C-alpha positions as CSV (number, residue, x, y, z in Angstrom):
1,M,0.0,0.0,0.0
2,K,1.4,3.4,-0.9
3,A,1.7,6.0,1.9
4,K,-0.9,8.3,0.4
5,D,-3.4,5.4,0.3
6,F,-2.6,4.6,3.9
7,D,-2.9,8.2,5.0
8,K,-6.3,8.4,3.2
9,K,-7.6,5.3,4.9
10,F,-6.6,6.7,8.3
11,D,-8.0,10.2,7.4
12,L,-11.3,8.7,6.5
13,G,-11.7,7.4,10.0
14,N,-10.5,3.8,9.6
15,R,-8.4,3.7,12.7
16,D,-7.8,-0.1,12.5
17,I,-4.8,0.1,10.2
18,I,-2.5,-2.3,12.1
19,D,-3.1,-5.0,9.6
20,D,-1.7,-2.7,6.9
21,L,1.6,-2.5,8.6
22,D,4.6,-4.9,8.4
23,L,5.6,-5.0,12.0
24,S,8.3,-7.6,11.4
25,T,10.7,-4.9,10.2
26,A,9.6,-2.2,12.7
27,R,12.1,-0.8,15.2
28,R,12.2,2.0,17.7
29,I,14.9,4.5,17.1
30,N,17.6,4.6,19.8
31,Q,16.1,1.6,21.5
32,E,18.7,-1.0,20.2
33,Q,20.1,-3.0,23.0
34,K,23.8,-3.0,23.8
35,R,25.3,-5.4,26.3
36,I,27.7,-4.1,29.0
37,N,29.3,-5.6,32.0
38,V,29.4,-3.7,35.3
39,D,31.1,-4.8,38.5
40,F,29.5,-4.0,41.8
41,P,30.5,-4.7,45.3
42,A,28.6,-7.6,46.8
43,W,26.6,-5.3,49.2
44,V,25.4,-3.3,46.2
45,V,24.1,-6.4,44.4
46,E,22.5,-7.6,47.7
47,S,20.8,-4.2,48.1
48,L,19.6,-4.2,44.5
49,D,18.2,-7.8,44.9
50,R,16.3,-6.8,48.1
51,E,14.8,-3.7,46.4
52,A,13.9,-5.6,43.2
53,A,12.2,-8.4,45.2
54,R,10.4,-5.7,47.2
55,I,8.8,-4.1,44.2
56,G,8.6,-7.4,42.2
57,V,11.1,-6.8,39.3
58,T,14.4,-8.3,38.3
59,R,17.7,-6.8,39.2
60,Q,18.3,-5.8,35.7
61,S,15.0,-4.0,35.5
62,I,15.6,-2.0,38.6
63,I,19.1,-1.0,37.4
64,K,17.8,0.1,34.1
65,V,14.9,2.1,35.6
66,W,17.1,3.8,38.1
67,L,19.7,4.7,35.5
68,V,17.3,6.1,33.1
69,E,15.6,8.2,35.9
70,R,19.0,9.6,36.9
71,L,20.0,10.4,33.3
72,K,16.7,12.2,32.7
73,A,17.1,14.2,35.9
74,E,20.7,15.1,34.9
75,A,19.5,16.1,31.5
76,A,16.8,18.3,33.0
77,N,19.3,20.0,35.3
78,N,21.8,20.5,32.5
79,H,19.1,21.2,29.8
80,S,20.7,18.3,27.8
81,I,18.7,16.1,25.5
82,V,18.4,12.5,26.6
83,T,16.3,10.1,24.5
84,P,14.3,7.4,26.3
């Protein structure tokens, strides 16, 4: 389907356009994963594990969330651009 036909279908009120998309090739910009290794003291890992268990997420999830929160806060303080 050409873009103009897709746009026309949407503009005519047909909001159910998901079947017209090829999601197998879709990707979110700046969301590619990159693996890194970080060494923490044992007490940090234990604290992360306790907090992760308390809120019901994995250690990796809590590290990601906290790092993103901190980066966004720093960007806001420095008026820098950080993409989520």
